[in-house]
C-alpha positions in Angstrom: 356.0 105.8 -21.9 354.0 104.4 -23.7 349.9 103.7 -22.4 348.3 101.3 -21.6 345.3 99.9 -24.4 342.7 97.7 -23.4 342.5 95.4 -26.9 339.9 93.2 -26.0 336.6 93.0 -23.8 334.7 90.1 -24.0 331.1 89.2 -21.9 331.9 85.6 -20.7 328.8 83.4 -20.2 325.9 83.4 -21.9 325.4 83.1 -25.6 327.9 85.4 -26.7 330.6 83.4 -24.6 334.0 84.3 -25.6 332.9 86.9 -28.0 334.2 90.6 -28.1 331.5 92.4 -29.7 332.8 95.8 -28.3 335.3 98.2 -30.2 337.6 99.7 -27.2 339.1 102.2 -29.1 335.9 104.0 -29.9 333.9 102.6 -27.2 333.1 105.8 -24.5 331.5 103.3 -22.2 330.2 99.8 -22.1 326.1 99.3 -21.4 325.1 95.4 -20.7 322.0 93.7 -19.6 321.9 92.3 -16.2 322.8 89.4 -17.3 325.9 89.9 -18.8 327.6 90.3 -15.2 331.3 88.3 -16.4 333.6 90.3 -18.0 337.0 89.4 -18.9 339.1 92.6 -19.9 342.8 92.5 -21.8 345.1 95.4 -22.1 348.8 95.9 -22.9 351.7 98.4 -23.2 353.4 99.3 -25.8 356.3 98.6 -24.5 358.3 96.1 -26.7 361.3 95.1 -25.1 360.7 93.5 -22.5 356.6 92.7 -22.2 356.9 89.8 -19.5 358.4 92.7 -17.1 355.7 95.2 -17.4 353.0 95.2 -14.3 350.6 96.1 -14.3 347.8 98.0 -11.0 344.4 97.7 -12.2 341.4 98.7 -10.3 337.5 98.8 -11.2 335.9 101.2 -9.1 332.7 100.6 -7.5 333.3 96.7 -6.9 337.5 97.0 -6.1 339.1 99.5 -2.7 342.1 99.2 -4.1 344.3 99.0 -7.0 345.5 95.4 -8.0 349.5 94.4 -9.2 349.9 91.9 -11.9 353.0 91.0 -13.1 354.8 88.1 -14.8 353.6 88.9 -18.6 349.9 88.7 -17.7 347.6 91.2 -19.0 343.9 90.3 -18.1 341.4 90.2 -15.8 338.4 88.4 -15.2 335.8 89.6 -13.4 332.6 87.5 -12.1 329.1 88.3 -10.6 329.3 91.5 -10.8 326.2 93.5 -9.4 324.2 95.7 -11.1 325.5 99.4 -10.9 328.2 101.8 -13.0 331.9 101.0 -12.8 334.9 102.5 -14.5 337.9 99.8 -15.1 341.4 102.0 -14.8 344.5 100.0 -15.9 347.8 101.3 -16.1 351.4 100.6 -15.8 352.7 100.0 -11.9 353.4 103.4 -10.1 352.7 106.0 -13.2 349.5 107.4 -13.5 350.5 108.9 -17.3 349.7 105.7 -18.7 346.4 105.2 -16.6 343.5 103.9 -18.9 339.8 104.2 -18.0 336.8 102.5 -19.5 333.2 103.2 -17.9 331.2 100.0 -17.5 326.9 99.7 -16.6 325.5 96.7 -15.4 321.2 97.6 -16.0 319.1 95.9 -13.0 317.0 93.5 -14.1 314.3 95.4 -11.9 314.3 98.0 -14.7 312.6 95.6 -16.4 310.7 94.4 -14.0 309.4 97.6 -13.2 308.3 98.4 -17.0 306.7 94.8 -17.3 304.5 96.1 -13.5 303.6 99.3 -15.6 302.7 98.1 -18.8 300.4 95.7 -17.3 298.8 98.0 -15.0 298.3 100.1 -17.9 296.5 97.5 -19.4 294.5 96.6 -17.2 293.4 99.7 -16.3 292.3 100.5 -19.9 290.5 96.4 -19.6 288.3 97.9 -16.6 287.4 101.2 -18.2 286.4 100.0 -21.2 284.2 96.8 -20.1 282.9 99.7 -17.7 282.4 102.0 -20.6 280.2 98.8 -22.2 278.1 98.0 -19.8 277.4 102.1 -19.5 276.1 102.0 -22.8 274.2 99.2 -22.4 272.1 100.2 -19.5 271.3 102.8 -21.3 269.9 101.6 -24.0 268.2 99.9 -21.7 266.9 102.5 -20.0 266.2 103.9 -23.4 263.8 100.5 -23.7 261.8 100.6 -21.0 260.9 103.9 -21.6 259.7 103.8 -25.0 257.6 100.7 -23.7 256.6 102.8 -20.9 255.3 105.9 -23.3 253.4 102.7 -25.1 250.6 102.8 -22.1 250.1 106.7 -21.9 250.1 107.1 -18.5 250.1 110.8 -17.8 252.4 112.3 -15.9 251.5 113.3 -12.4 251.6 116.9 -11.8 253.3 118.7 -8.1 249.6 119.1 -7.6 248.2 116.0 -7.8 250.6 113.8 -6.1 248.4 112.1 -3.8 245.5 112.1 -6.1 246.9 108.1 -7.1 247.4 107.3 -3.5 243.9 108.2 -2.5 245.0 110.3 0.4 243.8 113.2 1.6 245.4 116.5 2.4 245.4 115.9 6.2 246.7 112.0 6.6 249.7 112.7 4.8 250.6 116.0 7.2 
């Protein structure tokens, strides 16, 4: 009884068309971008007596409900337009759980990128609003200081609380 080995993992489409860019022997799991959702997985059993008679069962958990059978020497599967999420690719020779091999696959969501872009835009916008308000506050503070300096040039006496009606020329009786 020989285990099934995943010999090749390819992302179909995009800039890496047809390139095998994953070392399936040393990779624990595969992380893909949202647009890397067309996959080709090749596998082989180390049975060299009659490779064309080997029958494989495969399943992509999270996508396939049941095991699917490949016969007649076919040893690759193609998945297209997978949705973002976590999957586990499983392959074995027919009816033999001891030969089963698994490969975890994760396709990231486009919305993760959008969320971070919106979050960064919100932080940037908030920073600009706060900075603008701070600059306006400093400008008003300087204007008030200038007006106070101008008022000091006129040498106006400061009103005392008991003389609050003196400048209005009102009597205390008129104010009550």
